[in-house]
ChimeraX commands (.cxc) that place a marker at each C-alpha (Angstrom):
marker #1 position 82.97,152.32,-141.36 radius 0.5
marker #1 position 81.90,155.87,-140.54 radius 0.5
marker #1 position 79.46,157.13,-141.89 radius 0.5
marker #1 position 76.84,160.15,-141.73 radius 0.5
marker #1 position 73.29,160.22,-142.70 radius 0.5
marker #1 position 71.95,163.35,-143.61 radius 0.5
marker #1 position 67.72,163.24,-142.92 radius 0.5
marker #1 position 68.22,160.32,-140.12 radius 0.5
marker #1 position 65.66,161.36,-137.41 radius 0.5
marker #1 position 63.25,160.74,-141.08 radius 0.5
marker #1 position 61.61,157.63,-141.79 radius 0.5
marker #1 position 63.92,156.10,-144.34 radius 0.5
marker #1 position 66.35,157.07,-142.29 radius 0.5
marker #1 position 65.21,155.77,-138.84 radius 0.5
marker #1 position 65.36,152.29,-140.61 radius 0.5
marker #1 position 69.02,152.65,-142.10 radius 0.5
marker #1 position 70.42,153.78,-138.27 radius 0.5
marker #1 position 68.92,151.18,-137.36 radius 0.5
marker #1 position 70.55,148.61,-139.40 radius 0.5
marker #1 position 73.45,150.46,-139.59 radius 0.5
marker #1 position 73.89,150.13,-135.72 radius 0.5
marker #1 position 72.72,146.58,-135.72 radius 0.5
marker #1 position 76.12,145.86,-137.72 radius 0.5
marker #1 position 78.32,148.33,-135.91 radius 0.5
marker #1 position 78.99,151.09,-138.25 radius 0.5
marker #1 position 79.70,154.38,-136.29 radius 0.5
marker #1 position 77.06,156.46,-137.22 radius 0.5
marker #1 position 76.27,160.35,-137.51 radius 0.5
marker #1 position 73.03,161.42,-137.73 radius 0.5
marker #1 position 72.57,165.02,-139.27 radius 0.5
marker #1 position 68.78,166.55,-139.71 radius 0.5
marker #1 position 66.65,169.86,-139.15 radius 0.5
marker #1 position 64.04,167.62,-137.80 radius 0.5
marker #1 position 61.66,170.02,-139.77 radius 0.5
marker #1 position 59.94,166.68,-140.45 radius 0.5
marker #1 position 61.60,163.84,-138.67 radius 0.5
marker #1 position 62.60,163.57,-134.74 radius 0.5
marker #1 position 64.72,161.92,-132.32 radius 0.5
marker #1 position 62.42,160.05,-131.38 radius 0.5
marker #1 position 62.46,157.75,-134.37 radius 0.5
marker #1 position 66.04,156.71,-133.37 radius 0.5
marker #1 position 66.08,153.78,-131.46 radius 0.5
marker #1 position 66.73,155.23,-127.87 radius 0.5
marker #1 position 66.71,158.64,-128.85 radius 0.5
marker #1 position 70.06,160.09,-129.33 radius 0.5
marker #1 position 71.62,157.84,-127.04 radius 0.5
marker #1 position 72.73,155.38,-129.61 radius 0.5
marker #1 position 74.68,157.54,-132.36 radius 0.5
marker #1 position 75.74,161.01,-132.61 radius 0.5
marker #1 position 73.06,163.66,-133.68 radius 0.5
marker #1 position 73.88,167.20,-135.06 radius 0.5
marker #1 position 70.44,168.83,-135.25 radius 0.5
marker #1 position 71.28,171.42,-138.41 radius 0.5
marker #1 position 70.12,172.33,-142.20 radius 0.5
marker #1 position 72.27,170.76,-144.92 radius 0.5
marker #1 position 71.83,174.59,-146.43 radius 0.5
marker #1 position 74.00,176.14,-143.29 radius 0.5
marker #1 position 77.75,176.88,-143.57 radius 0.5
marker #1 position 77.83,175.77,-140.62 radius 0.5
marker #1 position 76.55,172.49,-141.81 radius 0.5
marker #1 position 78.74,172.11,-144.13 radius 0.5
marker #1 position 81.47,172.92,-141.93 radius 0.5
marker #1 position 80.56,169.89,-139.78 radius 0.5
marker #1 position 80.50,167.67,-141.90 radius 0.5
marker #1 position 83.98,168.22,-143.35 radius 0.5
marker #1 position 85.23,168.13,-139.85 radius 0.5
marker #1 position 83.28,164.61,-139.77 radius 0.5
marker #1 position 86.03,162.88,-141.69 radius 0.5
marker #1 position 83.18,160.16,-142.80 radius 0.5
marker #1 position 84.01,157.36,-144.52 radius 0.5
marker #1 position 80.32,157.39,-146.42 radius 0.5
marker #1 position 77.72,159.88,-146.49 radius 0.5
marker #1 position 74.46,158.33,-147.22 radius 0.5
marker #1 position 72.29,161.77,-148.34 radius 0.5
marker #1 position 68.65,161.39,-147.43 radius 0.5
marker #1 position 67.55,164.92,-146.37 radius 0.5
marker #1 position 65.58,166.94,-148.47 radius 0.5
marker #1 position 62.02,168.02,-149.66 radius 0.5
marker #1 position 60.05,164.83,-150.70 radius 0.5
marker #1 position 56.56,165.78,-151.34 radius 0.5
marker #1 position 55.22,166.24,-155.01 radius 0.5
marker #1 position 52.29,168.90,-154.42 radius 0.5
marker #1 position 55.40,171.23,-152.21 radius 0.5
marker #1 position 57.36,171.47,-155.27 radius 0.5
marker #1 position 54.94,172.32,-157.51 radius 0.5
marker #1 position 53.31,175.09,-154.76 radius 0.5
marker #1 position 56.97,176.05,-154.11 radius 0.5
marker #1 position 59.35,175.24,-156.68 radius 0.5
marker #1 position 62.03,177.71,-155.55 radius 0.5
marker #1 position 62.05,176.02,-151.95 radius 0.5
marker #1 position 62.34,172.88,-153.36 radius 0.5
marker #1 position 64.86,173.49,-155.20 radius 0.5
marker #1 position 66.96,175.25,-152.33 radius 0.5
marker #1 position 66.37,172.12,-150.29 radius 0.5
marker #1 position 67.47,169.31,-152.94 radius 0.5
marker #1 position 69.75,170.99,-155.00 radius 0.5
marker #1 position 71.61,173.95,-153.11 radius 0.5
marker #1 position 71.24,172.13,-150.33 radius 0.5
marker #1 position 72.69,169.03,-151.82 radius 0.5
marker #1 position 75.53,170.80,-153.15 radius 0.5
marker #1 position 76.88,172.09,-149.75 radius 0.5
marker #1 position 76.81,168.05,-148.64 radius 0.5
marker #1 position 78.50,166.95,-151.60 radius 0.5
marker #1 position 81.11,169.91,-151.61 radius 0.5
marker #1 position 81.88,168.75,-147.88 radius 0.5
marker #1 position 82.32,165.63,-149.27 radius 0.5
marker #1 position 84.93,166.48,-151.45 radius 0.5
marker #1 position 86.92,168.41,-149.18 radius 0.5
marker #1 position 87.37,165.87,-146.28 radius 0.5
marker #1 position 88.00,163.06,-148.13 radius 0.5
marker #1 position 84.74,161.03,-147.64 radius 0.5
marker #1 position 85.18,157.38,-150.33 radius 0.5
marker #1 position 81.48,156.99,-151.62 radius 0.5
marker #1 position 78.00,159.16,-150.94 radius 0.5
marker #1 position 74.99,157.33,-151.94 radius 0.5
marker #1 position 72.20,159.72,-152.81 radius 0.5
marker #1 position 68.59,159.21,-152.31 radius 0.5
marker #1 position 66.65,159.76,-155.59 radius 0.5
marker #1 position 63.43,158.74,-156.67 radius 0.5
marker #1 position 60.86,156.93,-159.16 radius 0.5
marker #1 position 59.52,160.07,-159.81 radius 0.5
marker #1 position 62.69,161.25,-162.07 radius 0.5
marker #1 position 60.72,159.05,-164.97 radius 0.5
marker #1 position 57.32,160.48,-165.25 radius 0.5
marker #1 position 54.80,159.31,-166.66 radius 0.5
marker #1 position 56.51,156.44,-168.64 radius 0.5
marker #1 position 54.28,154.52,-171.36 radius 0.5
marker #1 position 52.61,150.46,-170.86 radius 0.5
marker #1 position 54.96,149.18,-172.92 radius 0.5
marker #1 position 58.30,150.03,-171.16 radius 0.5
marker #1 position 56.78,148.39,-167.64 radius 0.5
marker #1 position 58.71,147.97,-165.76 radius 0.5
marker #1 position 61.25,150.73,-165.71 radius 0.5
marker #1 position 64.73,150.23,-166.45 radius 0.5
marker #1 position 67.31,152.43,-165.76 radius 0.5
marker #1 position 68.20,153.98,-168.53 radius 0.5
marker #1 position 64.79,155.02,-169.45 radius 0.5
marker #1 position 64.66,158.53,-170.60 radius 0.5
marker #1 position 63.86,160.71,-167.54 radius 0.5
marker #1 position 60.99,162.74,-167.76 radius 0.5
marker #1 position 59.69,164.40,-164.36 radius 0.5
marker #1 position 56.53,165.57,-164.00 radius 0.5
marker #1 position 57.29,167.34,-160.83 radius 0.5
marker #1 position 59.53,170.03,-159.92 radius 0.5
marker #1 position 60.71,166.70,-157.36 radius 0.5
marker #1 position 61.38,164.75,-159.53 radius 0.5
marker #1 position 63.78,167.28,-161.49 radius 0.5
marker #1 position 65.55,168.29,-158.90 radius 0.5
marker #1 position 66.46,164.49,-158.45 radius 0.5
marker #1 position 67.03,164.42,-161.78 radius 0.5
marker #1 position 69.44,167.21,-161.81 radius 0.5
marker #1 position 71.68,165.93,-158.14 radius 0.5
marker #1 position 71.87,163.01,-160.54 radius 0.5
marker #1 position 74.32,164.41,-162.75 radius 0.5
marker #1 position 75.52,166.89,-160.28 radius 0.5
marker #1 position 76.92,163.16,-158.85 radius 0.5
marker #1 position 78.50,162.64,-162.40 radius 0.5
marker #1 position 80.40,165.56,-162.87 radius 0.5
marker #1 position 81.80,165.17,-159.66 radius 0.5
marker #1 position 83.19,161.81,-160.15 radius 0.5
marker #1 position 84.21,162.64,-163.30 radius 0.5
marker #1 position 85.97,165.62,-161.95 radius 0.5
marker #1 position 86.98,165.25,-158.84 radius 0.5
marker #1 position 86.87,161.44,-158.07 radius 0.5
marker #1 position 84.43,161.20,-155.89 radius 0.5
marker #1 position 82.37,157.78,-155.80 radius 0.5
marker #1 position 78.45,157.97,-156.00 radius 0.5
marker #1 position 75.58,155.76,-156.57 radius 0.5
marker #1 position 72.08,156.89,-156.50 radius 0.5
marker #1 position 68.87,155.57,-155.81 radius 0.5
marker #1 position 65.56,155.88,-157.35 radius 0.5
marker #1 position 63.10,154.42,-154.67 radius 0.5
marker #1 position 60.07,153.25,-156.07 radius 0.5
marker #1 position 57.47,154.12,-153.19 radius 0.5
marker #1 position 58.32,153.48,-149.88 radius 0.5
marker #1 position 56.02,152.88,-146.97 radius 0.5
marker #1 position 56.45,151.22,-143.49 radius 0.5
marker #1 position 56.50,152.47,-139.79 radius 0.5
marker #1 position 57.41,155.83,-138.83 radius 0.5
marker #1 position 56.26,157.48,-142.44 radius 0.5
marker #1 position 54.86,160.87,-142.06 radius 0.5
marker #1 position 51.15,161.46,-143.29 radius 0.5
marker #1 position 50.68,164.70,-143.98 radius 0.5
marker #1 position 50.57,166.57,-146.91 radius 0.5
marker #1 position 51.02,163.48,-149.76 radius 0.5
marker #1 position 53.68,162.03,-147.81 radius 0.5
marker #1 position 53.08,158.86,-148.69 radius 0.5
marker #1 position 49.75,157.28,-149.15 radius 0.5
marker #1 position 50.04,153.89,-147.58 radius 0.5
marker #1 position 51.08,156.03,-144.25 radius 0.5
marker #1 position 47.96,158.14,-145.02 radius 0.5
marker #1 position 45.71,155.18,-145.52 radius 0.5
marker #1 position 46.52,153.50,-142.13 radius 0.5
marker #1 position 46.52,156.31,-139.90 radius 0.5
marker #1 position 43.13,156.76,-141.17 radius 0.5
marker #1 position 42.37,152.92,-141.00 radius 0.5
marker #1 position 44.20,152.34,-137.67 radius 0.5
marker #1 position 41.94,155.32,-136.23 radius 0.5
marker #1 position 38.56,154.35,-137.86 radius 0.5
marker #1 position 38.63,157.33,-140.11 radius 0.5
marker #1 position 37.28,157.49,-144.09 radius 0.5
marker #1 position 40.21,157.41,-146.43 radius 0.5
marker #1 position 40.23,159.75,-150.06 radius 0.5
marker #1 position 41.44,158.43,-153.64 radius 0.5
marker #1 position 42.30,160.69,-155.87 radius 0.5
marker #1 position 41.31,159.73,-159.33 radius 0.5
marker #1 position 39.74,156.38,-160.07 radius 0.5
marker #1 position 41.66,154.25,-157.88 radius 0.5
marker #1 position 43.26,152.31,-161.10 radius 0.5
marker #1 position 46.68,154.12,-161.03 radius 0.5
marker #1 position 49.38,151.77,-160.00 radius 0.5
marker #1 position 52.35,152.03,-157.66 radius 0.5
marker #1 position 55.61,150.09,-157.06 radius 0.5
marker #1 position 55.49,149.72,-153.16 radius 0.5
marker #1 position 58.53,148.60,-151.13 radius 0.5
marker #1 position 59.01,148.57,-147.39 radius 0.5
marker #1 position 61.67,150.67,-145.60 radius 0.5
marker #1 position 63.78,148.23,-144.20 radius 0.5
marker #1 position 64.33,146.75,-148.06 radius 0.5
marker #1 position 65.09,150.34,-149.22 radius 0.5
marker #1 position 67.56,150.44,-145.98 radius 0.5
marker #1 position 69.46,146.84,-146.74 radius 0.5
marker #1 position 69.65,148.78,-150.11 radius 0.5
marker #1 position 71.32,151.57,-149.34 radius 0.5
marker #1 position 74.04,149.58,-147.09 radius 0.5
marker #1 position 74.67,146.98,-149.84 radius 0.5
marker #1 position 75.16,150.24,-152.51 radius 0.5
marker #1 position 78.19,151.50,-149.73 radius 0.5
marker #1 position 80.50,148.51,-150.38 radius 0.5
marker #1 position 79.42,147.69,-153.97 radius 0.5
marker #1 position 82.05,147.30,-156.54 radius 0.5
marker #1 position 79.75,148.40,-159.20 radius 0.5
marker #1 position 79.94,152.24,-157.84 radius 0.5
marker #1 position 79.08,155.63,-160.29 radius 0.5
marker #1 position 76.11,154.22,-161.47 radius 0.5
marker #1 position 72.15,154.90,-161.19 radius 0.5
marker #1 position 69.92,151.72,-159.41 radius 0.5
marker #1 position 66.14,151.39,-158.93 radius 0.5
marker #1 position 65.22,150.00,-155.40 radius 0.5
marker #1 position 61.83,148.13,-155.85 radius 0.5
marker #1 position 59.89,145.62,-155.71 radius 0.5
marker #1 position 59.19,145.35,-159.30 radius 0.5
marker #1 position 55.41,144.59,-158.53 radius 0.5
marker #1 position 52.70,146.82,-159.51 radius 0.5
marker #1 position 50.02,147.75,-157.42 radius 0.5
marker #1 position 46.90,149.45,-157.46 radius 0.5
marker #1 position 45.29,151.99,-155.07 radius 0.5
marker #1 position 42.13,149.84,-154.77 radius 0.5
marker #1 position 43.97,146.59,-154.64 radius 0.5
marker #1 position 45.81,148.22,-152.14 radius 0.5
marker #1 position 42.78,148.86,-150.03 radius 0.5
marker #1 position 41.65,145.46,-150.09 radius 0.5
marker #1 position 45.01,144.64,-148.84 radius 0.5
marker #1 position 44.96,147.23,-146.02 radius 0.5
marker #1 position 41.40,145.97,-145.42 radius 0.5
marker #1 position 42.56,142.41,-145.03 radius 0.5
marker #1 position 45.62,143.71,-142.59 radius 0.5
marker #1 position 43.51,145.18,-140.24 radius 0.5
marker #1 position 40.61,142.86,-140.74 radius 0.5
marker #1 position 38.07,146.27,-141.18 radius 0.5
marker #1 position 35.82,147.20,-143.89 radius 0.5
marker #1 position 37.15,150.42,-145.97 radius 0.5
marker #1 position 35.17,151.92,-148.70 radius 0.5
marker #1 position 37.14,154.87,-149.93 radius 0.5
marker #1 position 35.86,158.34,-151.20 radius 0.5
marker #1 position 37.34,159.20,-154.96 radius 0.5
marker #1 position 38.19,163.27,-155.78 radius 0.5
marker #1 position 39.60,164.76,-158.55 radius 0.5
marker #1 position 43.20,163.39,-159.58 radius 0.5
marker #1 position 46.21,165.64,-158.23 radius 0.5
marker #1 position 48.48,167.60,-160.96 radius 0.5
marker #1 position 51.98,165.89,-161.19 radius 0.5
marker #1 position 50.49,162.17,-160.26 radius 0.5
marker #1 position 51.92,159.70,-162.27 radius 0.5
marker #1 position 49.45,156.72,-163.31 radius 0.5
marker #1 position 51.24,154.10,-163.40 radius 0.5
marker #1 position 54.58,152.91,-162.01 radius 0.5
marker #1 position 56.43,150.21,-161.57 radius 0.5
marker #1 position 60.57,149.66,-161.78 radius 0.5
marker #1 position 62.80,147.06,-162.86 radius 0.5
marker #1 position 64.89,146.03,-159.58 radius 0.5
marker #1 position 67.02,143.46,-161.65 radius 0.5
marker #1 position 70.01,145.42,-161.45 radius 0.5
marker #1 position 70.11,146.34,-158.06 radius 0.5
marker #1 position 69.87,142.81,-157.70 radius 0.5
marker #1 position 72.58,141.24,-159.94 radius 0.5
marker #1 position 74.85,144.52,-158.94 radius 0.5
marker #1 position 74.32,144.98,-155.27 radius 0.5
marker #1 position 73.98,141.84,-154.57 radius 0.5
marker #1 position 70.42,142.58,-152.68 radius 0.5
marker #1 position 66.94,141.42,-152.70 radius 0.5
marker #1 position 63.58,142.96,-150.87 radius 0.5
marker #1 position 62.22,140.80,-148.37 radius 0.5
marker #1 position 59.38,142.07,-146.89 radius 0.5
marker #1 position 55.89,140.66,-148.27 radius 0.5
marker #1 position 53.59,143.41,-148.93 radius 0.5
marker #1 position 51.00,142.24,-147.17 radius 0.5
marker #1 position 53.11,141.59,-143.51 radius 0.5
marker #1 position 54.74,145.05,-144.57 radius 0.5
marker #1 position 51.12,146.64,-144.08 radius 0.5
marker #1 position 50.16,145.08,-141.38 radius 0.5
marker #1 position 52.90,146.44,-139.15 radius 0.5
marker #1 position 52.15,149.81,-140.83 radius 0.5
marker #1 position 49.17,149.45,-139.80 radius 0.5
marker #1 position 50.00,148.18,-136.14 radius 0.5
marker #1 position 52.19,151.05,-135.74 radius 0.5
marker #1 position 49.42,153.83,-136.04 radius 0.5
marker #1 position 47.38,151.91,-133.95 radius 0.5
marker #1 position 50.11,152.29,-131.37 radius 0.5
marker #1 position 50.71,155.84,-132.02 radius 0.5
marker link #1:1,2 radius 0.2
marker link #1:2,3 radius 0.2
marker link #1:3,4 radius 0.2
marker link #1:4,5 radius 0.2
marker link #1:5,6 radius 0.2
marker link #1:6,7 radius 0.2
marker link #1:7,8 radius 0.2
marker link #1:8,9 radius 0.2
marker link #1:9,10 radius 0.2
marker link #1:10,11 radius 0.2
marker link #1:11,12 radius 0.2
marker link #1:12,13 radius 0.2
marker link #1:13,14 radius 0.2
marker link #1:14,15 radius 0.2
marker link #1:15,16 radius 0.2
marker link #1:16,17 radius 0.2
marker link #1:17,18 radius 0.2
marker link #1:18,19 radius 0.2
marker link #1:19,20 radius 0.2
marker link #1:20,21 radius 0.2
marker link #1:21,22 radius 0.2
marker link #1:22,23 radius 0.2
marker link #1:23,24 radius 0.2
marker link #1:24,25 radius 0.2
marker link #1:25,26 radius 0.2
marker link #1:26,27 radius 0.2
marker link #1:27,28 radius 0.2
marker link #1:28,29 radius 0.2
marker link #1:29,30 radius 0.2
marker link #1:30,31 radius 0.2
marker link #1:31,32 radius 0.2
marker link #1:32,33 radius 0.2
marker link #1:33,34 radius 0.2
marker link #1:34,35 radius 0.2
marker link #1:35,36 radius 0.2
marker link #1:36,37 radius 0.2
marker link #1:37,38 radius 0.2
marker link #1:38,39 radius 0.2
marker link #1:39,40 radius 0.2
marker link #1:40,41 radius 0.2
marker link #1:41,42 radius 0.2
marker link #1:42,43 radius 0.2
marker link #1:43,44 radius 0.2
marker link #1:44,45 radius 0.2
marker link #1:45,46 radius 0.2
marker link #1:46,47 radius 0.2
marker link #1:47,48 radius 0.2
marker link #1:48,49 radius 0.2
marker link #1:49,50 radius 0.2
marker link #1:50,51 radius 0.2
marker link #1:51,52 radius 0.2
marker link #1:52,53 radius 0.2
marker link #1:53,54 radius 0.2
marker link #1:54,55 radius 0.2
marker link #1:55,56 radius 0.2
marker link #1:56,57 radius 0.2
marker link #1:57,58 radius 0.2
marker link #1:58,59 radius 0.2
marker link #1:59,60 radius 0.2
marker link #1:60,61 radius 0.2
marker link #1:61,62 radius 0.2
marker link #1:62,63 radius 0.2
marker link #1:63,64 radius 0.2
marker link #1:64,65 radius 0.2
marker link #1:65,66 radius 0.2
marker link #1:66,67 radius 0.2
marker link #1:67,68 radius 0.2
marker link #1:68,69 radius 0.2
marker link #1:69,70 radius 0.2
marker link #1:70,71 radius 0.2
marker link #1:71,72 radius 0.2
marker link #1:72,73 radius 0.2
marker link #1:73,74 radius 0.2
marker link #1:74,75 radius 0.2
marker link #1:75,76 radius 0.2
marker link #1:76,77 radius 0.2
marker link #1:77,78 radius 0.2
marker link #1:78,79 radius 0.2
marker link #1:79,80 radius 0.2
marker link #1:80,81 radius 0.2
marker link #1:81,82 radius 0.2
marker link #1:82,83 radius 0.2
marker link #1:83,84 radius 0.2
marker link #1:84,85 radius 0.2
marker link #1:85,86 radius 0.2
marker link #1:86,87 radius 0.2
marker link #1:87,88 radius 0.2
marker link #1:88,89 radius 0.2
marker link #1:89,90 radius 0.2
marker link #1:90,91 radius 0.2
marker link #1:91,92 radius 0.2
marker link #1:92,93 radius 0.2
marker link #1:93,94 radius 0.2
marker link #1:94,95 radius 0.2
marker link #1:95,96 radius 0.2
marker link #1:96,97 radius 0.2
marker link #1:97,98 radius 0.2
marker link #1:98,99 radius 0.2
marker link #1:99,100 radius 0.2
marker link #1:100,101 radius 0.2
marker link #1:101,102 radius 0.2
marker link #1:102,103 radius 0.2
marker link #1:103,104 radius 0.2
marker link #1:104,105 radius 0.2
marker link #1:105,106 radius 0.2
marker link #1:106,107 radius 0.2
marker link #1:107,108 radius 0.2
marker link #1:108,109 radius 0.2
marker link #1:109,110 radius 0.2
marker link #1:110,111 radius 0.2
marker link #1:111,112 radius 0.2
marker link #1:112,113 radius 0.2
marker link #1:113,114 radius 0.2
marker link #1:114,115 radius 0.2
marker link #1:115,116 radius 0.2
marker link #1:116,117 radius 0.2
marker link #1:117,118 radius 0.2
marker link #1:118,119 radius 0.2
marker link #1:119,120 radius 0.2
marker link #1:120,121 radius 0.2
marker link #1:121,122 radius 0.2
marker link #1:122,123 radius 0.2
marker link #1:123,124 radius 0.2
marker link #1:124,125 radius 0.2
marker link #1:125,126 radius 0.2
marker link #1:126,127 radius 0.2
marker link #1:127,128 radius 0.2
marker link #1:128,129 radius 0.2
marker link #1:129,130 radius 0.2
marker link #1:130,131 radius 0.2
marker link #1:131,132 radius 0.2
marker link #1:132,133 radius 0.2
marker link #1:133,134 radius 0.2
marker link #1:134,135 radius 0.2
marker link #1:135,136 radius 0.2
marker link #1:136,137 radius 0.2
marker link #1:137,138 radius 0.2
marker link #1:138,139 radius 0.2
marker link #1:139,140 radius 0.2
marker link #1:140,141 radius 0.2
marker link #1:141,142 radius 0.2
marker link #1:142,143 radius 0.2
marker link #1:143,144 radius 0.2
marker link #1:144,145 radius 0.2
marker link #1:145,146 radius 0.2
marker link #1:146,147 radius 0.2
marker link #1:147,148 radius 0.2
marker link #1:148,149 radius 0.2
marker link #1:149,150 radius 0.2
marker link #1:150,151 radius 0.2
marker link #1:151,152 radius 0.2
marker link #1:152,153 radius 0.2
marker link #1:153,154 radius 0.2
marker link #1:154,155 radius 0.2
marker link #1:155,156 radius 0.2
marker link #1:156,157 radius 0.2
marker link #1:157,158 radius 0.2
marker link #1:158,159 radius 0.2
marker link #1:159,160 radius 0.2
marker link #1:160,161 radius 0.2
marker link #1:161,162 radius 0.2
marker link #1:162,163 radius 0.2
marker link #1:163,164 radius 0.2
marker link #1:164,165 radius 0.2
marker link #1:165,166 radius 0.2
marker link #1:166,167 radius 0.2
marker link #1:167,168 radius 0.2
marker link #1:168,169 radius 0.2
marker link #1:169,170 radius 0.2
marker link #1:170,171 radius 0.2
marker link #1:171,172 radius 0.2
marker link #1:172,173 radius 0.2
marker link #1:173,174 radius 0.2
marker link #1:174,175 radius 0.2
marker link #1:175,176 radius 0.2
marker link #1:176,177 radius 0.2
marker link #1:177,178 radius 0.2
marker link #1:178,179 radius 0.2
marker link #1:179,180 radius 0.2
marker link #1:180,181 radius 0.2
marker link #1:181,182 radius 0.2
marker link #1:182,183 radius 0.2
marker link #1:183,184 radius 0.2
marker link #1:184,185 radius 0.2
marker link #1:185,186 radius 0.2
marker link #1:186,187 radius 0.2
marker link #1:187,188 radius 0.2
marker link #1:188,189 radius 0.2
marker link #1:189,190 radius 0.2
marker link #1:190,191 radius 0.2
marker link #1:191,192 radius 0.2
marker link #1:192,193 radius 0.2
marker link #1:193,194 radius 0.2
marker link #1:194,195 radius 0.2
marker link #1:195,196 radius 0.2
marker link #1:196,197 radius 0.2
marker link #1:197,198 radius 0.2
marker link #1:198,199 radius 0.2
marker link #1:199,200 radius 0.2
marker link #1:200,201 radius 0.2
marker link #1:201,202 radius 0.2
marker link #1:202,203 radius 0.2
marker link #1:203,204 radius 0.2
marker link #1:204,205 radius 0.2
marker link #1:205,206 radius 0.2
marker link #1:206,207 radius 0.2
marker link #1:207,208 radius 0.2
marker link #1:208,209 radius 0.2
marker link #1:209,210 radius 0.2
marker link #1:210,211 radius 0.2
marker link #1:211,212 radius 0.2
marker link #1:212,213 radius 0.2
marker link #1:213,214 radius 0.2
marker link #1:214,215 radius 0.2
marker link #1:215,216 radius 0.2
marker link #1:216,217 radius 0.2
marker link #1:217,218 radius 0.2
marker link #1:218,219 radius 0.2
marker link #1:219,220 radius 0.2
marker link #1:220,221 radius 0.2
marker link #1:221,222 radius 0.2
marker link #1:222,223 radius 0.2
marker link #1:223,224 radius 0.2
marker link #1:224,225 radius 0.2
marker link #1:225,226 radius 0.2
marker link #1:226,227 radius 0.2
marker link #1:227,228 radius 0.2
marker link #1:228,229 radius 0.2
marker link #1:229,230 radius 0.2
marker link #1:230,231 radius 0.2
marker link #1:231,232 radius 0.2
marker link #1:232,233 radius 0.2
marker link #1:233,234 radius 0.2
marker link #1:234,235 radius 0.2
marker link #1:235,236 radius 0.2
marker link #1:236,237 radius 0.2
marker link #1:237,238 radius 0.2
marker link #1:238,239 radius 0.2
marker link #1:239,240 radius 0.2
marker link #1:240,241 radius 0.2
marker link #1:241,242 radius 0.2
marker link #1:242,243 radius 0.2
marker link #1:243,244 radius 0.2
marker link #1:244,245 radius 0.2
marker link #1:245,246 radius 0.2
marker link #1:246,247 radius 0.2
marker link #1:247,248 radius 0.2
marker link #1:248,249 radius 0.2
marker link #1:249,250 radius 0.2
marker link #1:250,251 radius 0.2
marker link #1:251,252 radius 0.2
marker link #1:252,253 radius 0.2
marker link #1:253,254 radius 0.2
marker link #1:254,255 radius 0.2
marker link #1:255,256 radius 0.2
marker link #1:256,257 radius 0.2
marker link #1:257,258 radius 0.2
marker link #1:258,259 radius 0.2
marker link #1:259,260 radius 0.2
marker link #1:260,261 radius 0.2
marker link #1:261,262 radius 0.2
marker link #1:262,263 radius 0.2
marker link #1:263,264 radius 0.2
marker link #1:264,265 radius 0.2
marker link #1:265,266 radius 0.2
marker link #1:266,267 radius 0.2
marker link #1:267,268 radius 0.2
marker link #1:268,269 radius 0.2
marker link #1:269,270 radius 0.2
marker link #1:270,271 radius 0.2
marker link #1:271,272 radius 0.2
marker link #1:272,273 radius 0.2
marker link #1:273,274 radius 0.2
marker link #1:274,275 radius 0.2
marker link #1:275,276 radius 0.2
marker link #1:276,277 radius 0.2
marker link #1:277,278 radius 0.2
marker link #1:278,279 radius 0.2
marker link #1:279,280 radius 0.2
marker link #1:280,281 radius 0.2
marker link #1:281,282 radius 0.2
marker link #1:282,283 radius 0.2
marker link #1:283,284 radius 0.2
marker link #1:284,285 radius 0.2
marker link #1:285,286 radius 0.2
marker link #1:286,287 radius 0.2
marker link #1:287,288 radius 0.2
marker link #1:288,289 radius 0.2
marker link #1:289,290 radius 0.2
marker link #1:290,291 radius 0.2
marker link #1:291,292 radius 0.2
marker link #1:292,293 radius 0.2
marker link #1:293,294 radius 0.2
marker link #1:294,295 radius 0.2
marker link #1:295,296 radius 0.2
marker link #1:296,297 radius 0.2
marker link #1:297,298 radius 0.2
marker link #1:298,299 radius 0.2
marker link #1:299,300 radius 0.2
marker link #1:300,301 radius 0.2
marker link #1:301,302 radius 0.2
marker link #1:302,303 radius 0.2
marker link #1:303,304 radius 0.2
marker link #1:304,305 radius 0.2
marker link #1:305,306 radius 0.2
marker link #1:306,307 radius 0.2
marker link #1:307,308 radius 0.2
marker link #1:308,309 radius 0.2
marker link #1:309,310 radius 0.2
view
């Protein structure tokens, strides 16, 4: 298939592009490289078509329309909770208006399906008796980042109902792996992994008992590819390991993976962070014929090794 990956030079995008190329898809990457880099791609720009553009720009929409893609995988956008709270206008411009540009390009150029990267942050802080969280759970985001993802999911539903554009929205659990950013709040594992690899201290916001459902980026990529061809489209699916891991447990696993002693510092909880999170992946397993493969311990070892090599 002819596939456009927005944000393809970023963290998850780089894992996806590798798998798409291995499956002999024709891949184009659109990225403004504000957080990603072309060096994330295998052999840089030489293995696929690369457009350095911003999804918010009219020129990007025109380029997307001219591409006549079969599928668009839309990963580009603002991904940090703290940034969304500090600057909700920027967050909406990236994640809502930028996505509308992508959707308009898709409907005007005969794109068959769009795959959208949504988030576990769409659910907010769900009561413990409702874990693992199913797709039907009430959406109550605690940050503007989560709100923009919920908003786009509604746009996708209407674009399907009004224009016939097929979609699959994938709510990612906490993704980790090689090439993840380690600035801001980008990802707790990448932040910890880099600091552990460099023999630097780590800080836990809160008491460390808060939990997340960690999933390796390669498993997210395989889930996206499964969503490209499923006959159960026009739906939302959680992509997760359906396993709850506390930050204290995570630190122990990372210490074992690195062979180092890790003693964290503790700081006040951050605004907008949720306490516990674990997503039910049964719908994705059944309807996408997908299953996460990476063991957390092995994934952490790979991630730490990557940061040691940087």
